[in-house]
N, C-alpha and C positions, 0 to 999 in steps of 0.2 A: 773032316772038320765039323764041329757042332753047328747047329743052325745059328746064323748071325743074329745078334741082337740089333734090331733096327728101330730108329726113331724117325717117324714120318712127320714132316713139318709143313704146315699150311697156314697162310696168312689170314684167311677169312673162315668164318663158320657158316656163312651162307652156302647153299648147295647149288652150284652151277655145273657146267660140263666137266671141268677139271676135277671137281669134288666127286662127281659120280664115278669118274674113272678111278680116283683114289679109293673110294669105298669098295670097288671091285678088287683093286690090287691088294688091299689090306686083309681081305678075307683069307688069304694064304698065310697071314702073319698074326694069328690070334695070340695074345700075350705080349705083342710088341707095344711100343709107346707112340702116341700121337701128341705132338707139341703144337698147340693151336694158339694163335694170337688173341682169340676171344672166344667166349662161349656162344652157344646157339645151336641150330639144327645139326651141323656137322659134328659138334661135340657129342651130342646125344646119339647120333648114328654110329660114331666110332665106338662109343661105350657098348652099344648093342652088338657090335661086331666082335667085341671081345678085346679091345685095346685099352690100355691104361692111358688116360688123357691127362696131360699136363697143360695147364692154362697159364699164359703169360700174365704177369702183373701190369705190364706196360703196353700191351699190344692193342687194346680196344680202340677202335676207330681208325687204325692205320690203313684198313682196307679202303677207306674213302679217298686216299691219295691216288689220284688217277695215274695210270701207267704212262700216259703220254704227256704228263706234266713236267715242267722244268725241275731239275734237281734242287734249284734254289727254293722252290715252293715247299720242299720237304725239310729245309734247313731248320725251321723252328721246332721240328720234331726230333732233332738230332739226339737229344738226351734220352728220349723214350726209345728211339731206335737202338741206341747203344745199350740201353737196359735190356731190350729183347735179345740182342746178340749175346750179352753176358749170360742170360738165362739159357739160351740154346747151348752155349759152350758148356755150362755146368751140367746140363742134362745129358749132353752128348757123351760125356766122359763115362757114362754108365752103359754105353752102347758101342757096337762095332761099326755101324754104318749109319750115316745121316742121309735121309732121302727127302729132298726139298721138292714140293709138289706145285710150287707157284713161283713167279718171278720175284715177288717181294720176299717170300720165304727163302729163296735161293740166295739173294744178295746178303741177307743177314746171316744165313747159315754158312756162307762162304767166309764171312768175316769171323764168325765164331769158330769155324774149322781151323783157322790159322792158330787159334789158341788151344782148342781141344785136341788137335791132331787126330781127327777121325776122318776117314774117307767120305767123300760127299758125292751123291748121285743127284743130278738135277733132272726132274721130269718136266721138260719144257713143253707147255701146252699152247705156245703162241708162235706166230710168225714174227720174227725179229726184223722189222723193216720200218720205214718211215711212216707208214699208214697206221701203225700201232704204237710206236715208241718214239720219244724224242731222241735226238742224236746223242746227247750226253748219256741217256739211259742205255742206249744200245752199246756204246763204248764201255760203260761200266759193266754191263752184263757179260759181254764177250771177254773183257779183261779178266774178270773174276772167274769165269768158266775156264779159260785157258790156264789160269794159274792154280785154281783150287778144285775143280771138278774132276772126279775120277771117270765119270761117264755122264753124257748128256742124252737122255732118252727123249725121242721125239716121235710123234704119231704118224708121220707121213714123209715122203720124199720132199715135197715142197717146204715143209718145216725144216728139214735137214739142210736143204739148199740155202734157205734164208739165213740159217745160223752160220754156215760157212761163208756166205757172201758178206756177212757183217764182220768177218774176221775170225770166226770161231774155228778151232782146230777140228779138221775132219775126222781125225783118229779118235776123238772123244765120242762121236755120235753113234747111237744105237737106235735104229728105227723099229719101234714096237707099235703096230697099229692098235688103236683103242678097241676094246672088246665090248660088244653090245649083245644083250639077250632080251627078248620080249616073249611074252606068252600071248599067242593069238586067241582072240575070242571067236568061237565057232559061229556066232550069229552073223547074218548078212548085214551089210552096212546100214540098210534102212532100219532094221530092228535096233541096231546100236544107236542110231540117231534118236529114235523115239525114247530109248532109255536115258539118253544124255540130255534130252530136251533141246536138240538141235533142229534147225529148220529143214524143210524139204527144199528141193531144187539144187542146182549146181553149187558146190561148196568147196572152197580151198582152205588150207590151213597153213599157218606159219608158226613154228615152234622154236623159240629161243628167248633169251633174256632181251628186254627192250633196251637197245643201245643204237646210236646212229649208224655204227658200222655194220650192224646186223641187217639194216636195209628194210625194215618194215614200212617205212615211208614210200619206198619204191613200189611195194605191193599195193598200197592204197592208191597211188597214181595209176597203176595198171588197172585196178578195179573200176576206176572212173570211166574207162573205155569199154567195160564189159557189163552192160546192163543185165540185171537178173542174176548175176553171180554173187554169192555171199562168201563171207570169210570168217574164220575164227583166228584170233591172234592170241596165242598162248605163251605166257611168260610175264615176268615182272622186271621192273627196273631195279637192279641189285646194287650197283656200285656208284651211287651219286648221279644217276641218270634219270631222275624223276622228271626233270624239265623235258626230256625227250618224250617220255610217256605222255605228259600233258600235251605236247605238240602233236602227237599222233591222234589223240582224241579230237583236238581242234581241227586237224587236217581232215579227218573222217567227216566231221560235221560240215566243214567248208565245201567238201566235194559232194555232199549229199549222200554220204554212205552210212549215216548213223543207223539206219534200219537194216543195212546189209552186213555190217561188220560188228562182230561181238568180241570184246576184249575180255578174255576169261581169266587173266592173271596166272599165277602159278598153279599148276595142276599136277596131281600125283598119278593121273590116269592118261598120260600122254599117248602110250601105245594104243589104247582104246579109241582116243580121239582121232588118231591117225587112221585107224581102220574106218572111221565114220566119214572122212572127207573124200572127195573125188580126186584131189590133187594135193600133194605136199609141196609147198614152195619154200625154197631156201634162198632168200634174196640178198645175201651179204654183199656189200659194196667194196669191202676190202678182203684180202686173201684170208681164207680160213685155214688154220693148221690141221684141222681134221673135218669134223661135221658129223657129230654123233646122231643128230636127228635124220640125216640122210640114211644112215644104216638102219635106224629104227623104222623108217618108212619102207625101205627095201624089204625088211623082214615082215612088215605088216601087209605087204602086197599092194601098197598104194603107189601110183605113179609119182615120180619125183621130177621137179623142175628146179634147177639150181644155177646160180651164177658161176661162170667159168673163172673162178679165182681161187688160188690156193689148192687145197686137196680135193675139191669137188670132182674135178676131172678124173683124178686117180681112183676115187671111190666109185664113181659111176662108169668106169671103164671107158672113159673118153666119149661118153654119149651113148654107148651101147646098152647101159643099164639105167638110163634116165636122160632127161633133156637138159642141155646146157645153153645158157643165154649170156650175153655180155653183162657185166656189172653195171648197175645204175641206169639201166635202159628199160624204162617202164613200157615203152611201146613193144619191144621185143618180148618182154615178160608177158604182156597181155596177149600177144599173138600166140605164144607157146601155150598159155593157159587155154585159149580158145581152141587150138588144135587138139589138145589133150582131151578136153571136155567133149569135143565133137566126135571123137572116135575111140571110146574107151575099150571096145572089144579088140581093136587093132593093136593095143598095147599089151596083150596077153603074153606074147613071147618076151617082150622087154621086161615085164614084171617078173616073169619066171626066172629070167637071167639075173635080174637084180637080187632076188631072194637067194638064189643059189650062190651068187658071189658073196653076199653078206655072210651067209653061213660058213663058207669056205675060208674067208680071209679075216673076218672080224669077230671071231668068237671070244668070249670072256676067258675061257680056260686057256686058250693059246696066249692071250695077253698076260695072264697071271704067271704062266710058266716062263714066258720070255723075261718078264720083269724079275722074277725070282732068280733066274739064271744070271742076269746082270748083277744083282745084289751079291749073289754067291761068288762071282768072279772078283768083284771089287773087294769083298771081305777077305778072300783068299790072297789076293795081291797085297793087301795091307798087312796080312799076318806073316808074310815072308820076311 
């Protein structure tokens, strides 16, 4: 069979974790099509990768509709949503497989697929449960998946379990761990800090978009009990979460941390920053479907502390490749940071295990091959 003609659909042109995965996936599909709801950084990155980009006439601003909002709040946008679905259907007819890379993209692609009659793959980058989605949204997602999806790709066993617990068909699920690759800088951390303008002394880092469920506020509470420990907070508020970003700045000032915490915003040099810190903290208060920054830190050789929610335990080998703490527990997080900073040499074996595990299980090429195999099977099944 000839190489399938694939249309990749994404609702936002901001680049967050799911979009970084998509950019790695599509490198195997130069000449394919990317259908984006809006223009922006992802649009440009897709074109550099060699994809033809189709931009929706009606999709701009739809990414601001929060995924945990009531469906009634999206009702005024019904006309625009229908317009996007029609655009997807028309473009899909020129392709063999539609590949939806986000929840909003999937919902509209599923409706479009009923018209275009093209098989649909959903790359589900979320944990479908009440901490992330409203009940009506969960029912809608699962109903559409069971009816219209040929396959549902998830990055971890917890993400698969959440999908089936919500009523999703287990036979649709394909677990494909996210692939991560970084290039390590040969300089020692102290030299990297000087080059980056970072302070001396104990330093922790948190790397993710600024959002309440990502738990940056828990880290700030933990730092209040750790005199002399500094932190860098890397990431921006991307999806209508600017109020939370402002609240973090206010919290840091109220706790007397303004001199110890640096908010660096979005950075393109995250792997280098990870090598510069003494500890990478992943403080999510709700289950994570994967945790790309966990793997990046493992490859960087930096000790990892993560909350035991979602896929973190799976990635960190249930604590053998990193430290797990309860979610939303600032005291436990502070204690774990203190122990890690007190005995860095004692973590050499754990860090080596973490790096080896990341290389063995979470490579980009393995992810690309697995996704390509899913697409090929779906296309072959539709051609019968």
